[in-house]
N, C-alpha and C positions, 0 to 999 in steps of 0.2 A: 565695710558697710554692705556692699553687695553680697558678700558671703553670708552675713547675718540674715539678710532678706531671703536669700536662697534657702537657708536652714529653716527659717520660719515657714516659708511656703511648703517645704518638704514635710515639716511636722504637720501642718494643716492638711496636706494631701493624704498623709498616712492616717491621720485621725478620721478624716471624712470617709476614706475607703473602708476603714475598720467599722465605722458606724453604719455605713451603707450595707456592708456584708452582713452585719448582725440583723439589721432590719429585713434584709432579703431572706435570711434564714428563718426568721420568725414568721414572715409572710408565707413562705413555702410550707412551713410546718402547720400553720393554721389552715391552709388550703387542703393539705393532705388529711388533716383531722376531719375537716368538714366533708370531704369526699367520702371518707370512711363512714361517717354518720349517714350521709345520703344513701350509700350503698346498702347499709343495714336497715334503712327505712326509719332511722331514729330522728328525733327532733334536732333541729339546728338552732333552736332558740338561744342557746348559750354560746354560739360561735360568732360573737360580735366582732372578733378581730378580723374576720374576712372583709369587713368594710374598709379598714385601714389598709389591708393587703391590696384591695382593688385600687385605692388611690396611689399606692406605691408602684403597682404595675403600670398604671396609666402614665406615670411620670418617667418611666424607663425610656431610654433611647438606645437602640431602636425598639419600637413597640412590639411586644409579643402578643399578637392578636389572639392566638389560641388560648393563652393563659387568661387574657382579659375576658374572653367569652365564657370560660369555665367559672371564673371568679364572679362575674356578673350574675350568672345563674345561682351561684351559692349565696350571694348577698341577698337576692330576691327570696330564696328559700329561707334564709335566716329571718327576714322581716315577716314572712308568712307564718312561720312557726312561732315567732314572738308576738303574733296577734296584730301586726301592722300590715294587714292584707291589702289594703288599698295601695300602700307604698310598694308592696311586692308586685302587684299587678301592673302598676305604673312603670316600674323598672323593666319588667319583662316585655310589656307592650312597646315601650320606647325602643328597646334594643331590637326587637323583632322588626320594627319599622325600618331600622337601618340595616339589619342582617336577616332578611326574611327566610333564608335557607338554613338557619341554625336549627336543626331538628331537635337537638337536646333541649335547647331553650324553649322551643315550642311545646315539646312533650312535658316539660316542667309546668308550663302555664296551663296546659290542658289538664294535667293531673290535679293541679290545685283547684281548677274549676269543677272537676268531678267530685273532689272531696268536699267542696262547698256546695255541691248540687246545683251549680249555676249553669244549667244546660243551654239556656238562651245565649249567654255570652260565649259558651263553648261552640255553639253552632255558628255564631257570627265569625269567630276566629278561623274555624275550619273553612267556611265559605270564603273568607277574605284570603286565606292561603291559596285556595284553588282559583280564585278570580285573578290573582296576581300573575299566575303563569299556568296556562292550560296543561303543560307537561306534568305538572304536579298532581293532576287528577289521576292518581295511581289507585290501585286496588285497595291499599291500606287506608288511604285518605277517604275513599268512598265508603268503606266499611265503618270507619269511625263516624262519618257524617250520618250514615244510616242509623246507627245506634242512638246518636244524639237526637236525631229527628224523631225517633220512636219515643224517647223519654219526654220530648217536648209535645207529644200528642199528634205528630204528623206521620201517621202510619203509612199513608199513600206515598209520601216523600221518601220514607225509609225503604219501602219496597222498590220504588223507582231507582234509588241509589244502588240497591243490590242488583237489580236487573242490568244496570250499566256496569257495575263492578265485575260481575262474573264474566263479562266479555273482555276484561283487561288482565286476566290471569296469564302472565307471561313467563314466569320463572318458578323455581322450586320454592323460593321464599313465599311468593304469592300463593302457591298451591298449599303449602303448610298452613298459612294463615286462613285460607278458605276452609279447609277441613276442620281446623282447630276452633276457629271463632266465627267466621262469616256464615257458613251454612247452619251451625247450631242456632246462632242468633236469628237468622232468617226464618228458620223453622218456628222459633218461639214467637216471632212477630206474626207469622201467618196464623199460628194457633190463637193468638190474642184477638184476631179479627174473625175467628170462627172457622177458618179453613183448616180443619184438623186433618183432612185427607192429605193435602199437600205437605203439611207439617210432618205427618207420620212417614210419608214417602221419603222426604229429605233426611229425616233422622235415621231411618233404616239404612240409607246410603252411607251416612256418616258412621253408623254402627259397623257396617261391613268393612269400612276403611280402618277403623280403630280396633276391631276384634283381634284379640291375641297379641296385639302390638302395644296397646296402651290401656291397661286395666282401669286407670282413673277415668279416662274419657269414655271408655266402654260402659262403665257403671253409670256415668252421667247420662249417656244416651238412653240406657234402660229406664232411668228415673224420669227423663223427659217423655219417653214413650208412654210410661205409666200415667203421666199427667195428661197427655193428649187423649188417651183412651178413657181416662176419668171424665174428661170434658164430653166425650161421646156417651158417657154412662155405661160403658162396657167394663163393668167392675172386675169381672173374672180375668180379662186380658190385662187390665191395669194391675191386678194383684200379681199376675204372672211376672210382669216386668219389674215390679217392686222386689219380688223375691230374687230375680236375676241380678238386680242392682246390688242387693245385699250379698249375694254370692260372689260377685266379681270385684267388688270394691277392694282397694288396697289401703295401705297406711297413708299414702299421700292423699287419697280421697277423704279419709277421716280427719286429716289435719286441716283440710280446706273447709273453713267454716261455712262458706256459701254453698258448696256442694253437699256437705253432710247435712246442713240445715234444710236444703231443698228436698233431699230424699226423705228426711224425717217428716217434713210438712206434707209431702205427697202421701206418705203412709198414714198419717193421722187423718187427713181429709178422706182418704179411701176407707179407713176404719169407720169414720163417722157416717160416710155414705152407705156403708154396708150394714152397720149395727146401730146407727144413730147415737153412738157413744164414743168417747175418747179415753184411752188409757192414760190417765194423768201420771201414774207411776212411771210408765215408759218415757213419757216426755220429761219428767223430772230427772230420771237417770241420764237421759240424753243431754239435758242442759248441764247437769253436774259434771258429766264427762267432758263436755266442752270447757267448763271452768277448770277442771283438773288439768286438761291438756294445755289450756292457755297458761296455767300457773307453771307447769313444767317447762313450756316453751319460754316463758318469761325468765325462769331461773337459768335456763341454758343461755338465753340472751345476756342476762346480767353477768353470768360467769365469763362469757366471751368478752363482754365489755370490760370487766375487771381485768381480764388477762391482757386485753388491748391497752388498757390504761397503764398497767404495770410495764408493758412493753414500751409504751410512749414515754413513761417516766424514765425508764432505763435509757431509751434513745436520747431523751432530753439531757440526762446526766452526761451521756457520752458527748452530746453536742456541746454542752457547757465546758466539759473538759477539753474538747478540741478547740473551742474558742479561746480558752485560757492559754492553751499551748500556742495557738496562733498569735495571741496578744504578746505572750512572752517572747516568741520568736521575733515578732515585729519590734518589740522593745530592744531585744539584744541586737537586732540588725541596725536599729536606729542608733543605739549607743556605739556600736562598732563603726557606723558611718561617721558619727560625730568624732570618734577617736581618730579615724583616718584623716578626716578634714583637719582636726586640730594638729595632728602630727605633720601633715603637709604644710600647714601655716607656720608651725614652729620651725620646720626645716627651711622653709623659704625665708623666714625672718632671720634664722641663724646664718644662712648663706649670705643674705644681704649684709648682715653685720660683719661677717668675716671678710667680705669684699671691701667694706668700708675700712676695716682695720688694716687690711693689706695696703689699701691706698694711703692710709695715714702713715703706716710704717715706711712705705716707699717715699712719701713726702719728707718724713723726718730724716731718712737716710740721705735724701737729696740735700737737705739742709746741712747735715753733717758733712757731706762731701764738699759742698760749696764753702762751708766755714773752714775746711781743712785744705782747700785747693790754693796753693801758693802761687800758681800761675794765673789766677783770676785777677783781672785788672781792677775790679771793684773791691779794693781792699777795705774801704770803709764799710760797705755793706757786709762783707765777710766778717769783719771785726764785730759788728753789731749782732749778727746772727750767732756768732760764737759766744758772745756774752749771754744772749737770750737762752741758748741751748745749755750753757753752763748752769744758768739758774734753774732750768727744768730738770737738770741732773742727767741729761741725755749723754753728754760727753763721757762722763764717768762710766755709764752703762755700756756705751758703745766701744770703749777702749779695752774692755776685758777680752777674755778669749772669745773667738767669733761665735761659737755655738751658744754659749751662755749669754753672750751679749744680745743676740737676737731674741732669745727667750725672755731675758730681762726687759728688753725694750718693748716686747709685746705685752708683758705683764704690766709694765708702767703705763702704757697707753690704755690698757684695759681698765686699770684703776682710775685713770683720768676720765675715760668715757663713761664709766659706771658712777662717776661723781663720788668715788671713795676718797679721791684727793682733789681738792679744789685748785684749779689752775692759778687762781689769784693768790693762793698761799705759796705757790712755787715761784711766781714772778714778782720781783721787787721793782715795781714800775717807777718808783722815785729814782732808783739807780739807773734804770733804763732811760728815763727822761734825761738824766744828766749825760748819759752816754750819747743820746741823740743830739743833745746840744753841742757836745764836744766834737762829734764826728761831722755833723751837718750844720755847723756855723749857727748855733742857737735856734734851730728849727722849732723845737718844742716851745721855748720861751716866746718866740715870735707868734706861734700858733695860738697859744693861750692868751697872749696879749690882745690879739686881733679878734679871735673867735671863741674865747673862753666862755662868754655868756650865751653863745649860739649853740656850741657843740657840748654834748655831755662827755663824761669821762671815757666811756666805751668808744665813742666816736673819735675822741682825741687819740686814744691808743691805736685805733685803726689807721688814722692818718700817719702816725709815727711808723707803724709797720709798713705802710705803703711807701713812705719816704725811704725806708730801708730796702726797698725793692722785693718785699714779700709778695708772693703770688696769692691769689684768692684761696687756693687750696692750702697753702702753707699757713695763712692766717687762720683758716678754719681749724687746722691741726693744733697750733700752739695756743689758740684761745678756746679750743673745744666748743666752737660754735659751728652750726651747719653752714655749708656753702651758701645755701639760700639766705640765711640770716646775714652773712657777710655782704652778699649782693644788696640786700634790702638796706643795710646800714650805709653802703656806698651810695645808693640812690638817695637816701635821706640827706646825706652830706651834700651831694650835688644840688639838691633842692634848696636846702637852707643857705648854701653859699651862692645860689642863683648862677650856677655854672652850667655849660652845655653838658648834655648827657654823655656824649662821646669823649669829652676831654678827660685827661688823666688827672686825678686828684692831687697827687704828689707834685706834679709839674705845675698845676694851677696854684697851689699853696706856695711853691717856691718863687713864683713870679710876683705874687701880690706883695 
């Protein structure tokens, strides 16, 4: 019974481990796919399986904090792309309340707010971030806050942020950010409030930094200077910088819709300021060019996505094949384990039976020896045992040549133990009862007369064998009952005859 329970527990454990491994692989694959979409800037609206993946990761022991952080961000992104923006913001805000230093999660939140043009809430989160810990008031944070304040109409606040930020430039990363984003944005803010002189000065500093190193940023600086001089109504200087912008721009500049569009708008306004007219054809060609470029970019993206999809499909097939192989290996291992357990049980059972048969053969040999021992004083017991063994056919088998006798004896006992031969058909108890009466002065007749209604046939036979001085083991062998059954019958006889448990049954019956 214990072995069956062990096997069932082992099966359950194997099945649960296999199911968990499959769920874990599916979760990992869904996260990998969602991260790929996030990196490509693609929609995560169809990545609904990341929600189940998050629940699986949360239930893991020990908890993988990094994986949960990534998956939480992806779940929020899924809801945002699926149109459930309130739910997305709630997930991100609650998570940031617990883990305020998760920059990737905060960046995702701020990015969504920018896309939704919710600059008020964006300013709140940036201020909240910096109010939690003054050490977070870094150059990057102040730059972001300045831009957001500008979009919210707080120009003075934006300028104040930049004044503080430029004093916090401490490393190469801050320096790169300052030249690439902060100073150009600061110049644009100053231009928007009419301070063209300072704006031009800052842009020329940026231009000197980018010249011959970064054509894209250099062309953007020329376009911005053209805009600043256009504000001053210095059209000739503005035209000069527009021409420089067209001359220095590269492919990356043209691919950037915001930069290319900015330069084209500056040129159109300058054309209108100089000639009071706009070349619609030029604008149309520009817009069509943007559309063509966007179409080409979309086709390239679609081709990459299809290639990735095919690769994912191939990986999925490989994963499925690997899972099948693992399941087959697990099944073979389980079958082999069951076979080994079954073999061990069979060997143990066989060994137990062999031991029992050896004990039975030893007991029979002892009976044969006692029945043939002329020096034994108990000649009556010896005579009865001889009669009983003759009926079992053991004397004939044992008096053959020694080797064949042992084999025949073993075979005979095996037939009896397997119930191929019924012991009751070998023993003629009517003759044995007469022998008992003859040897032991009418013991059987007296026993039946006094206790025939109390004891059944098997119990009477047991009493006769006990009277003939058969041991419990010998009774077990000749009647093919277990030793335990013989003891139980003896206890039943004592109970029915109301005799003490320790008293000998044969002695008690002889006295009565």
